[in-house]
Each structure stands twice: as structure tokens, then as C-alpha cells.
LOVOTOR-656381 format. One record per residue: residue in one letter; x, y, z of N, C-alpha, C, O in turn. Coordinates in steps of 0.001 Angstrom, whole numbers, padded with zeros to 6 digits, always signed. Each point is the difference from the previous one (the first is absolute). Example, Ala and Ser with C-alpha at 12.3 -4.5 7.8 and 13.67 -1.06 7.14 Angstrom:
2
a+013190-005690+007800-000890+001190+000000+000900+001200+000000+001036-000019+000665/s-001386+001069-001385+000820+001190+000060-000770+001090+000730+000509+001108+000169/
//
This chain:
245
m-015854-017477+016632+000116+001458+000066+001202+000383+000862+000217-000574+001068/s+000559+001546-001540+001201+000418+000712-000340+000894+001181-000971+000756-000031/d+001795-000858+001079-000144+000900+001147+000689+001334-000259-000178+000951+000761/h+000960-000877-001830+000760+001204-000300-000738+000836-001044-000495-000518-001001/k+000437+001808+001259-000717+000913-000881+000972+000912-000733+001111+000261+000463/t-001559+000215-001618+000770+000980-000759-000994+000882-000734-001210-000167+000152/h+001711+001102-000946-000897+000901-000714-000066-000359-001477+000995-000392-000609/f-002181+000534+000055-000220-000063-001439-000666+001314-000357-001220+000138+000095/g+002051+000848-000518-000511+001360-000063-000351+000446+001400+000817-000114+000913/y-002025+000621-000734-000435+000437+001326-000710-001105+000770-000380+000202+001154/q+000198-001354-001763-000651-001111+000685+001015-000789+000831+001180-000075-000346/t-001653-000505+001434+000814-000923+000789-000421-001418-000358-001173-000359+000104/v+002155-000448-000529-000294-001368-000437+000980-000963+000647+001026+000419+000535/d-001343-001723-000582+000952-001011+000440+001218+000019-000922-000125+000209-001207/e+001297-000428+001791+001219+000008-000802-000068-000965-001172+000463+000308-001098/d-001049-001488+001340-000025-000993-001074-001029+000317-001083-000084-000713-001000/e-000698+001773+001189-000941+000444-001027+000609+001033-000939-000418+000115-001152/k+001407+000638+001638+000451+001169-000753+000565-000364-001365-000344+000636-000997/a+001198-001639+000936+000631-000352-001269-001042-000314-001067+000144+000400-001155/g-001198-001122+001549-001050-000331-000944-000766+001224-000470-000373+000100-001169/r+000142+000823+002080-000718+001216-000379+000839+000885-000922-000507+000549-000978/v+001790-000419+001300+000891+000779-000866+000089-000660-001371+000006+000678-001028/a+000063-002006+001024+000047-000717-001281-001230+000314-000839+000101+000187-001212/g-001261-000130+001857-001225+000321-000716+000056+001368-000647-000462+000182-001126/v+001032+000785+001842+000143+001351-000549+000836-000025-001274-000389+000580-001013/f+001538-001251+001065+000912+000058-001134-000404-000926-001148+000335+000275-001153/h-001048-001366+001445-000603-000759-001094-000993+000887-000749-000119-000078-001223/s-000593+000923+001974-001014+000860-000596+000603+001119-000852-000513+000320-001072/v+001610+000271+001561+000525+001197-000677+001102-000298-001010+000441+000910-000702/a+000017-002158+000608+001195-000312-000794-000079+000504-001431+000950+000610-000492/k-002062-000852-000183-000095+000359-001421+000026+001502-000226+000436+000461-001054/n-000898+000304+002031-000049+001457-000142+001066+000707+000832-000032+001221+000151/y+000977-001991+000387+000954+000533+000970+000816+001155-000576+000112+001050+000632/d+000456-001232-001816+000853+001033-000574-000793+001247-000378+000446+001124+000232/v-001621-001333-000814-000843+001140-000370-000385+000794+001236+000073+001229-000003/m-000483-001923+001062-000402+000682+001217+001179+000704+000664-000174+001082+000562/n+001358-001662-000612+001176+000671+000556+000252+001331-000698+000287+001008+000645/d-000398-001018-001962+000199+001239-000752-001058+001039+000351+000311+001176+000191/v-001561-001619-000106-001096+000925+000298+000115+000536+001423-000100+001206+000225/m+000311-002108+000738+000025+000398+001408+001149+000951+000316-000164+000942+000775/s+001328-001190-001378+001185+000796+000345+000298+001082-001022+000969+000744+000152/g-001792-000644-001194+000299+000950-001059+001316-000330-000702+000688+000885-000510/g-000353-002167+000495+001246-000442-000622+001217+000091+000903+001092-000405-000396/l-001261+000927+001600+001152+000194+000890+000626-001316+000451+001180-000028+000348/h-001946-001062-000349+000591-001272+000432+001179-000376-000899+000937-000664+000443/r-000988+001087-001694+001115-000277-000911+001241+000793+000407+001119-000499-000113/v-001311+001717+000581+001116+000833+000471+000597-000594+001267+001222-000070+000133/w-002068-000358+000796+000473-000593+001254+000819-001266-000273+001049-000215+000606/k-001541-000609-001517+000708-001240-000324+001304+000294-000747+001010-000666+000227/h-001035+001653-001108+001221+000375-000729+001069+000482+000972+001172-000348-000139/f-001574+001143+001117+000935+000474+001016+000607-001179+000759+001206-000037+000245/t-002051-000919+000122+000462-001181+000728+001017-000786-000821+001047-000399+000510/i-001358+000184-001766+000868-000797-000870+001332+000695-000253+001054-000635+000061/t-001094+001913-000339+001226+000707-000402+000920+000305+001172+001201+000192-000192/t-001745-000144+001405+000844+000321+001157+000474-001244+000749+000751+000120+000968/a-001173-001309-001396+000387-001233+000687+001480-000303-000211+000523+000205-001096/p+000159-000693+002137+001424-000349-000119+000179-001364-000676+000161-001018+000674/l-000192+001010-002004+000078-001242-000768+001120+000056-001020+000369+001068-000488/r+000172-002257+000173+001009-000134-001049-000392-001142-000934-000847-000828+000338/k+001460+000794-001494-000218-001101-000925+000358-001318+000690+001015-000098+000689/g-001859-000903-000884+000246-001312+000589-000595-000209+001370+000073-001107+000532/d-000669+002147+000070-000592-000136+001329-001279-000831-000043-000598-000205-001056/r+000195-000271+002243-001218-000795+000153-001034+000805+000782+000294+000572+001049/v-001524-000543-001593-001067+000832+000565-001254-000830+000228-000375-000821-000837/l-000271+001044+001981-001288-000613+000315-001050+001096+000074+000085+000897+000839/d-001080-000974-001723-001109+000959-000027-001206-000660+000649-000633-000871-000596/i+000311+001289+001831-001095-000576+000786-001275+000801-000252+000041+001223-000131/a-001177-001929+000066-001278+000648-000323+000164+000802-001287-000439+001144-000115/g+001093-001796-000851+000401+000690-001228-001129+000379-000929+000191+000779-000934/g-001377-001331+001186-001179+000417-000744+000178-000071-001497+000326-001055-000544/s-000539+002171-000125+000020+000015-001458+001393+000151-000589+000144+000154-001212/g+000883-000193+002053+001363-000134-000502+000771+001276-000280+001061-000053-000623/d-001564+001201+001065+000689+001259-000296+001419+000038+000547+000932+000363-000719/l-000758-000735+001984+001340+000037+000566+000880-001103-000582+001182+000222-000261/s-001743-001390+000060+000793-001105-000559+000581+000379-001362+001156-000308-000292/r-001949+000968-000531+000496+000452-001295+001199+000926+000185+001022-000137-000672/g-001171+001082+001597+001092+000942+000258+001237-000679+000558+001124+000332-000375/w-001338-001294+001281+001153-000719+000566+000723-000797-001079+001229-000060-000011/a-001987-000551-000892+000621-000799-001061+000901+000865-000877+001067-000441-000425/k-001492+001655+000160+000838+000910-000792+001265+000385+000768+001074+000137-000586/r-001211+000034+001891+001142+000421+000812+001054-001100+000136+001197+000283-000054/v-001632-001535+000231+000963-001071+000274+000486-000696-001267+000996-000722+000034/g-001693+000934-001154+000454-000572-001261-000207-001505-000094-000576-000621+000893/r+001053+000051-001986-000203-001429-000249+000756-000887+000986-000389-001145+000231/s+001451+001663+000342+000759-000793+000969-000634+000018+001385+000423-000741+000888/g-001427+001577-000701-000678+000087+001289-001179-000944+000105-000269-000786-000909/e-000429+000870+002026-001128-000897+000281-001086+000795+000727+000260+000600+001043/v-001456-000597-001586-001126+000722+000597-001175-000954+000140-000458-000584-000983/w-000028+000428+002213-001174-000826+000282-001217+000898+000201+000014+000903+000836/l-001066-001162-001613-001291+000660+000183-000871-000914+000858-000296-001126-000402/t-000116+001595+001572-000811-000827+000894-001236+000759+000470-000012+001230+000049/d-001007-001976+000291-001215+000576+000567-000755-001124+000696+000121-001161-000389/i-000885+001493+001398-000820-000995+000689-001311-000226-000738-000697-000982+000257/n+000356+001891-001178-001277-000041-000698+000188-000501-001429+000712+000614-000794/s-001348-001719+000482+000206-000625-001313-000501+000870-001146+000593-000002-001079/s-001674+000743+001296-000519+000859-001064+000988+001109-000328+000264+000277-001170/m+000285+000359+002206+000972+001072-000224+001265-000546-000645+000555+000619-000909/l-000098-001780+001378+001231-000585-000538-000170-000363-001476+000918+000183-000800/t-002079-000692+000451-000268-000342-001403+000002+001239-000877+000557-000016-001098/v-001175+001087+001572-000004+001256-000750+001432+000490-000221+000366+000385-001110/g+000437-000402+002173+001380+000469-000114+000844-000872-000907+000736+000505-000847/r-000843-001821+001025+000778-000922-000837-000347+000161-001472+000891+000109-000843/d-002201-000094+000528-000422+000089-001397+000385+001335-000619+000384+000073-001167/r-000491+000972+001961+000363+001326-000504+001481+000059-000355+000360+000532-001050/l+000499-001066+001903+001435+000003-000276+000338-000911-001178+000856+000340-000816/l-001514-001484+000720+000220-000893-001139-000383+000673-001312+000684-000156-001012/n-001781+000904+001038-000427+000723-001200+001011+001055-000428+000037+000408-001161/e+000776+000025+002106+001053+000975-000293+001316-000686-000327+001019+000657-000211/g-001050-001998+000172+001201-000750-000326+000928-000235+001180+001177-000312-000183/l-001705+000461+001396+000824-000144+001195-000464-001216+000805-001076+000027+000597/a+001870-001075-000579-000327-001231+000734+000795-000029+001300+001218-000175-000009/l-001921+000348+001126+000643-000016+001316-000526-001183+000801-001127-000442-000223/p+001929-000080+001158-000536-001019+000904-001081+000611+000888+000156+001109+000509/v-001245-001840-000332-001107+000478+000826-000301-001042+001078+000258-001190-000181/a-000802+001651+001291-000356-000918+001086-001217+000537+000741-000065+001177+000354/l-000893-002063-000128-001150+000321+000835+000416-000293+001432+000154-001162+000379/c+000029+002208+000418+000495-000255+001355-000442+001080+000980-000314+001130-000374/d+000303-001523+001627-000381+000840+001128+001255+000684+000533+000991-000664+000304/a-001032+001986-000190+001162+000747+000483+000389-000386+001422+001140+000223+000408/e-002071-000801+000351+000309-000418+001365+000702-001356+000048+000471-000429+001053/k-000406-000245-002215+000652-001322-000081+000707-000110-001349-000399-000797-000850/l+001427+001579+000657+000663+000051-001299+000752-001300-000298+000741-000492+000850/p-000926-000069-002055+000635-001281-000346+001393+000176-000597+000328-000611-001017/f+000483+001443+001651+001347+000267-000494+001005-000183+001131-000333+000167+001173/v+001558-000508-001537+001032-000256+001003+000480+001301+000623-000243+001082-000534/d+000926-001196+001666+000556+001160+000688+001058+000691-000859+000694-000633-000796/n-000593+001949+000980+001135+000767-000528+000197-000155-001514+001126-000149-000473/y-002228+000186-000276+000086-000272-001437-000087+001254-000878+000739+000121-000978/f-001632+000807+001318-000287+001126-000880+000805+001246+000375+000278+000255+001172/n+000085+000510-002199+000636+001298+000217-001023+001073+000337+000299+000968+000699/l-001523-001161-001213-001061+000996+000204-001339-000712+000117-000295-000926-000756/v-000512+001373+001717-001389-000440+000120-000871+001238-000077+000297+001014+000632/s-001377-001094-001409-000918+001137-000100-001423-000465+000268-000371-001131-000312/v-000415+002027+000896-001438-000232+000153-000690+001334-000243+000253+000990+000686/s-001127-000994-001676-000634+001235-000457-001511-000074+000211-000686-000795-000643/f+000176+001628+001550-001429+000084+000286-000590-001365+000374-001121-000335-000381/g+001901-000435+001132-000470-001314+000424+000123-000237+001489-000741-000812+000554/l+001656+001499+000109+000243-000267+001415-001231+000268+000841-000260-000732+000955/r-000500+001756-001282-001136+000349+000850-001086-001069+000000-000843-000027+000897/n+000858-000860-001904-001009-001054-000063+000409-001276+000731-000782-000946+000085/m+002003+000918+000441+000498-001205+000655-000467-000057+001453-000006+001012+000700/t-000382-002198-000259-000564-000151+001347+001053+000246+001068-000241+000764+000935/h+001403-001396-001054+001074+000136+000994+001187+000706-000678+000921-000642-000504/k-000971+001949+000508+001015+000774-000724+001403-000255+000542+000965-000048-000762/e-000854-000112+002072+001324-000212+000586+000574-001355-000430+001211-000133-000172/v-002075-000868+000000+000458-001310-000472+000477+000105-001448+001044-000545-000356/a-001808+001244-000470+000383+000184-001395+001311+000776-000117+000854-000347-000816/l-000691+001387+001617+001234+000786-000031+001194-000848+000434+001091+000125-000557/a-001301-000989+001556+001076-000876+000454+000398-000994-001088+001178-000326-000147/e-002153-000152-000610+000285-000901-001116+000792+000729-001097+000922-000565-000587/m-001281+001788+000327+000727+000784-000994+001452+000210+000438+000924-000069-000810/y-000748+000324+002100+001345+000133+000550+000776-001302-000160+001173+000016-000372/r-001822-001136+000651+000662-001307-000048+000568-000314-001377+001124-000491-000108/v-001890+000768-000948+000429-000399-001348+000992+000980-000627+000545-000270-001070/l-000310+001403+001730+000970+000973-000517+001427-000397+000356+000264-000504+001091/q+000646+000736-002022+001418-000146+000284+000451+001099+000953-000607+001071+000034/p+001671-001319+000749+000625+001115+000725+000415+001083-001005+000629-000285-001019/g-000992+001516+001328+000218+001095-000940-001186+000238-000903-000010+000954-000778/g-001013-001830+000872-001190+000126-000839-000967+001046+000523+000109+000471+001132/t-001059-000123-001991-000932+001091+000289-001442-000437-000194-000327-000694-000962/l-000532+001109+001887-001443-000138-000148-000582+001364-000337+000316+000995+000652/l-001176-000953-001684-000721+001221-000351-001492-000246+000166-000558-000914-000607/v-000078+001726+001424-001445-000094+000233-000642+001280-000517+000137+001063+000605/l-000834-001174-001721-000755+001125-000557-001453-000200+000392-000625-000986-000390/e+000088+001923+001166-001336-000222+000535-000691+001331+000276+000649+001002+000301/f-001981-001010-000409-000775+001140+000450+000316+000245+001472+000170-000940+000777/s-000095+002214-000407+000361+000315+001371-000912+001094+000529-001147+000115-000433/h+001644+000690+001367-000833+001015+000638+000337+001369-000576+001119+000495+000135/v-002111+000098-000776+000180+001269-000697+000264+001125+000999-000415-000082+001157/f+001100+001125-001604+000265+001152+000855-001335+000556+000525-000977+000088-000745/k+000945+000284+002030-001254+000339+000682-000846+001075-000688-001220-000154-000052/p+001805+001237-000480-000853+001016-000634-000819-000531-001175-001048+000555-000333/l+001522-001620-000288-000697-000553-001164-000979-001111+000358-000724-000489-000867/k+000695+000090+002129-000791-001167+000391-001499+000147-000293-000592-000960-000492/p-000060+002103+000764-001441+000093-000295-000320-000204-001477-000971-000677-000337/i+001780+001258-000540-000233-000157-001435+000259-001441-000422-000749-000575-000790/y+001822+000001+001330+000360-001377-000337-001070-000974+000470-000325-000953-000709/d-000228+001180+001901-001061-000862+000514-001248+000088-000871-000636-001013-000289/l+000289+002229-000128-001167+000186-000862+000188-000767-001306-000913-000683-000463/y+002082+000799-000118+000296-000705-001243-000046-001518+000201-000587-000724-000805/s+001212+000254+001887+000116-001436+000231-001342-000671+000247-000267-001075-000536/f-000579+001705+001347-001216-000673+000437-001231+000330-000834-001026-000671+000113/k+001122+001694-000944-001119+000337-000888+000309-000344-001452-000805-000638-000679/m+001976+001063+000206+000317-000153-001414+000472-001416-000358-000407-000551-001023/l+001267-000038+001871+000537-001320-000348-001096-001065-000146-000020-000708-001007/p-000890+000574+001979-001063-000992-000183-000875+000301-001216-000469-000919-000671/l+000247+002208+000387-000806+000368-001164+000705-000413-001294-000627-000551-000905/m+001930+000819+000823+000755-000408-001188+000038-001521-000114-000085-000548-001099/g+000214-000131+002235-000022-001457-000019-001326-000523-000530-000035-000976-000749/k-001054+001627+001137-001322-000418-000456-000173+000239-001491-000528-000855-000711/l+000967+002010+000237-000220+000374-001402+000929-000746-000954-000415-000399-001088/i+001685+000210+001500+000994-000563-000913+000158-001506+000179+000008-000753-000974/a+000117+000324+002226+000238-001428+000268-001259-000736+000445+000044-001206+000242/k-001170+001921-000133-001257-000599+000461+000157-000624+001381-000585-001043+000293/d+001385+001697+000556+000306-000575+001302+000353+001116+000980+001172+000331+000181/a-002188+000239+000444+000241+001083+000955+000584-000521+001304+000840+000664+000608/d-001274-001849-000165+000407-000515+001303+001507-000229+000096+000607+000302+001027/s+000000-000833-002092+001434-000270+000033+000792+001285+000152+001021+000026+000688/y-001483+001034-001322+000736+001260+000088-000294+000737+001298+000801+000823+000442/q-001939-001111+000168-000238+000482+001362+000992-000655+000949+000579+000663+000860/y-000383-001991-001023+000990-000704+000820+001398+000576-000211+000731+000215+000966/l-000357+000034-002212+001342+000519-000270+000223+001341+000694+001074+000251+000546/a-002090+000606-000571+000118+001292+000694+000164-000206+001500+000815+000668+000637/e-001588-001591-000075+000085-000263+001439+001337-000640+000361+000572+000316+001043/s-000070-001207-001887+001249-000691+000307+001176+000970+000047+000955-000212+000748/i-001026+001262-001537+001055+001018+000020+000025+000692+001362+001070+000259+000551/r-002264+000041-000008-000070+000689+001292+000479-000892+001139+000510+000502+001002/m-000667-001813-001140+000376-000917+001062+001478-000390-000057+000513-000630+000925/h+000162+000999-001997+001412-000345-000149+000851+000871+000922-000329+001166+000215/p+001418-001711+000333+000864+000807+000883+000533+001248-000691+000240+000002-001208/d-000059+001058+001987+000570+001213-000586+001494-000199-000257+000564-001054+000293/q+000054+002088-000843+001387-000106-000451+000950-000417+001114+000806-000912-000183/e-000892+001562+001318+000920-000285+001101-000263-001387+000611+000935-000703+000383/t-002211+000321-000298-000338-001301+000564+000533-001123-000879+000550-000977+000509/l-000709+001107-001829+000518-001023-000902+001525-000060+000062+000582-001084-000043/k+000056+002227+000142+001455+000022+000157+000423-000799+001227+000946-000784-000062/q-001646+000983+001176+000337-000712+001228-000251-001498-000136+000772-000807+000517/m-001840+000433-001204-000288-001415-000224+001129-000678-000773+000379-001132+000303/m+000147+001827-001293+001093-000547-000807+001269-000153+000834+000728-000981-000144/l-000471+001939+001002+001163-000101+000887-000148-001168+000967+000968-000701+000296/e-002182+000500+000189-000229-001049+001001+000153-001410-000557+000297-000923+000757/v-000493+000733-002062+000175-001340-000559+001436-000251-000436+000324-001087-000479/g+000548+002098+000644+001413-000247-000244+000726+000940-000929+001230-000016-000050/f-001963+000847-000698+000687+000900-000914+000883+000965+000786-000399+000542+001031/d+001610-000343-001549+000992+000794+000728-000111+001489-000277+000395+000829+000821/s-000935-000498-001985-000166+001401-000367-001304+000140-000765-000226-000709-000981/v-000633+001617+001422-001286+000216-000669-000222+001495-000190+000158+000788+000932/s-000523-000414-002143-000340+001390-000300-001249-000002-000879-000379-001037-000545/y-000250+002183+000413-001155+000067-000894-000045+001354-000696+000540+000997+000480/h-001197-001006-001615-000139+001199-000822-001480+000196-000299-000626-000875-000597/n+000054+002005+001001-001397+000295-000284-000158+000454-001440+000800+000785-000509/l-001845-001288-000142-000321+000369-001366-001411+000579-000032-000904-000509+000663/t+000725+001575-001439-001307+000653-000137-000590+000325+001371-001115-000407+000326/a+001878+001142+000460-000450+000517+001302-000390-001115+000972-000879+000187+000841/g+001532-001347-000957-000268-001077+000938-001137-000919-000405-000328-000932+000734/v-000281+001178-001892-001004-000945-000496+000629-001384-000100-000631-001015+000293/v+001887+001003-000713+000771-001232-000133+001348+000222+000664+000513+001119+000005/a+000068-002179+000558+001359+000067+000537+000802-001204-000504-000524-001108-000120/l+001770+001345-000164+000917-001077-000376+000967-000235+001161+000854+000838+000289/h-000997-001980+000364+000884-000387+001098+001133-000867-000534-000215-000886-000827/k+001408+001152+001306+001187-000745-000412+000681-000575+001240+000435+000731+000890/g-000354-002063-000857+000674-000682+001103+001219-000746-000510-000078-000683-001021/v+001192+000801+001707+001243-000640-000402+000391-001046+001041-000056+000253+001204/k+000452-001433-001689+000468-001098+000844+001517-000030-000060+000573-000279-001054/f+000081+000562+002164+001463+000018+000018+000552-001414+000132+001216-000188+000033/
//
């Protein structure tokens, strides 16, 4: 048992337990992940991802690492942006999610390199990628600062990290957002995915994630030279952009 504690939603657990518990959540929700995303966000997750893809500083032939790539939405977009001369890696720590994403892209005729890997121990050389992205995955990582440092390491000088993640909603909307998150999300999880507990965890994990300014500071502390963020849907989601000079 570890002497170090961390959070799993609102629970306090040993650090070495968290990865296994998060894995259990995503093994459970993998098959219904896309359907639940559409239901939970009213389709807005597609808008958030489209914004991320279209505003990224990418050119044909660039190399992209998609961390916690899940069902492959961003990887598909990156592949279109960088073209056949580019390189896009779809990665995830969860084998169920990675399989869903790989098979979905293959069914669309898109064969990308995939890797089952931990964001805290990326199996890539230094200074390789032009862009690293992580979409709705950072909040589930045990040591976020370690993962961010790894993302910095594998980026080329001049490269960009994009973190699309649930964040802290504008204060006037917080009571309504809390009601939706803690009452409606678990209910929808129960009715659609037959799994209320996983969606209770997801709601709690959003609240435990650093706010916009705190995440910006974390990115600066691991080495990023310039960090900015853009709030989407009144702060329900934020897109953080870190540049490595």
C-alpha cells in the first residue's frame, strides 16, 4: 500500500490504486462512450473538438501525438490536417478505449499507428512531435505535472500542447451545472450505459480538476514558455495552449 494519497472523484485513495480504478471506469463505458458524449453534452463535444482541430497550428507533414485519444475524434481531425505526408499517433492507457478508437478509424478507412501507453511515461524520443493533444483525459491522470512534463519533453522546439478539458464553469451558472452533473449524468449513465457509478465519478472528477488559472500555472512550471486558454460554453470546457520555445 502506498503512503501517498490522491483523489478518485471525491474519494481519497492510494496513488497506486487510482490508475486501476480509472481503468475500470473506462473499460465499463468504452462501448457507449460516443453515445453518452452526445447525450451528456447535447452534441457540444463535437463543437469543442472541431474548434480544437481547426485552430491548431499545423501544416502538412507535421507529426502529432494524440494522448488519451479514446474513440479517435481528434486523431481523425489531425490526420486530415497533416495529410499523407504527416504522422498521427493515437494513444490511450486504456485498452478498451484504444480498441474502440482504432476499429472505428479502420472502419472509416483510416489506418493510424496506435500505442497503448501511459502519459506519465511516454515511449517517444525527445523533441519529436510538432503538436501534442489531450482531450478530456488529463483530469484522470494521477500525476498531472509528470504527464505535462512528458508532453513537453516529446515536443519539438516551437511545438504546441493543446489540452481540451472540462473546467470550472462561470459562477452564476454553477448551481444549475451542479444539479445537472450530480443528478442527471448518473441517471443518464444508468439508463443508457447501465452504469450510474462511472458517470458519478466523471462528474466528481471534473470538480476535482484544477481550474483554468491553476492549470495554466502548472503548464508554465513544467517548462512551457507561453500558455493561454480559451473558455468554451461559459467555462464548462477550456482549451489550454502551451508553446515550447
